[in-house]
N, C-alpha and C positions, 0 to 999 in steps of 0.2 A: 171399702174396697179402693174408690179409687184416691183418697188421701195416700194410703200405700204406697200407690204406682205416682205420685205426684213427684215425690223426689227422686227417683230414677231418670224420670223423665227429665227433670229442670236439670242435672248432670249432664245426662246423655245431651242435650242440647247445648251446655257450656264446652261439651267437649268436642261436640261436632264445630264451633266455634273458631275453639283455640288450635283445633287440627288445621281446616279449613284456611286460617289465615297462617298459620306457620307453613303450610304446603306452598303458598304464593310468596312467603320472605324471608323464609329462613332454610329449609330444604335445596339444600344444592345435589342432589345425587341422579346423575344421568339417567339413570334407569325408572324415573319418577316422571312421565311425562305428562300430560294433560288429564290429571286426576280431580274428580268433584267429589266432595262427601257429600253423601245423600241421605243419609241417615248414622244415627248412632242409639245402640241398644244396649239399655245397662241392664246386668242380672240386678234383681232386689237389694241384694246384698252389696251393691256397689264393687265388688269384686273385680266382674270382669266386665268391660267396654265393647261389644261387636261394630265397630265401624264400618261401616257400607260404604264403597266406594263405585263411583261409574269412571271408567277408563276409556278414552278413547283411542281405535286403531286395532290391530290387529290381535286376533287370539297368542301369540307369543308375546306382542305388545303389553297385552293387557297381563299376564303372566308376569311378565319380566317387573313391570308397575310393582306387584305384587308383593315380590322378591324386596324390592328398594323399600316398600311400606314398612314390611317384617323388620328387614335390616334398621330403620329409623324409631323402630316401636320406645327404642330406651330412651334415647332423646326426646322422643315426644309426649312419652308418659312422663319424662322430668319435666317438657313443659307445661303440660295438662297439669302436673300435682302441684305446681307454683300457681296456677288459676284458679284451683279448686278449694272450696273451705270444706273439703271431709276428711276425716282423720287419714284416710286409706288413698293413694291413687288406683284406680282401679287399672287392671293390666289391660292393656290393647289389643285387639284382635283383629285383622283387615278380612271384609271378607268383597266378593263384588258383587255389586247391583246391577244385576241382567234387566231393569225393571225397563229404562229408558230405551235399551234395545230392542226389548220385545214391544214395546209401544212404538217406537219406531215401525219395527218390522210389521205390525197392523196395520198402522197409518199407510206404509207403502201398499199394503196386499189391499186396502181398502179402495185406495185410489185406482190401484189398476183395475178392480170389478166396476168402480166408476165408472171407469173408460171403455170397459168393454161394453159396457150396458149402453153407453150413447151409441156406438160403432150402427 
């Protein structure tokens, strides 16, 4: 089972690196602000890659950034296809990763609790 999962993981990491680089160097869409690629999950048949991103800003800015990424998906997929050694290039789907936001919220709450306990 581990060997069967290794290939999608390798492809996912390659896609993450390529997209992160393209976000820094190639994409000029003003809708896409400060976006960080946090991970990529690829289906076992390598047909779909779900790209998890963290976006700094308001909820509206996050929504706008996801729209910009969806708009750029064709360009990004072509660029990914040039670097992958797979027969087919996975379809790219973008999804908001709220893990960092959630962790920051927990840290803030814990900090508040520690502050209250010292009084």
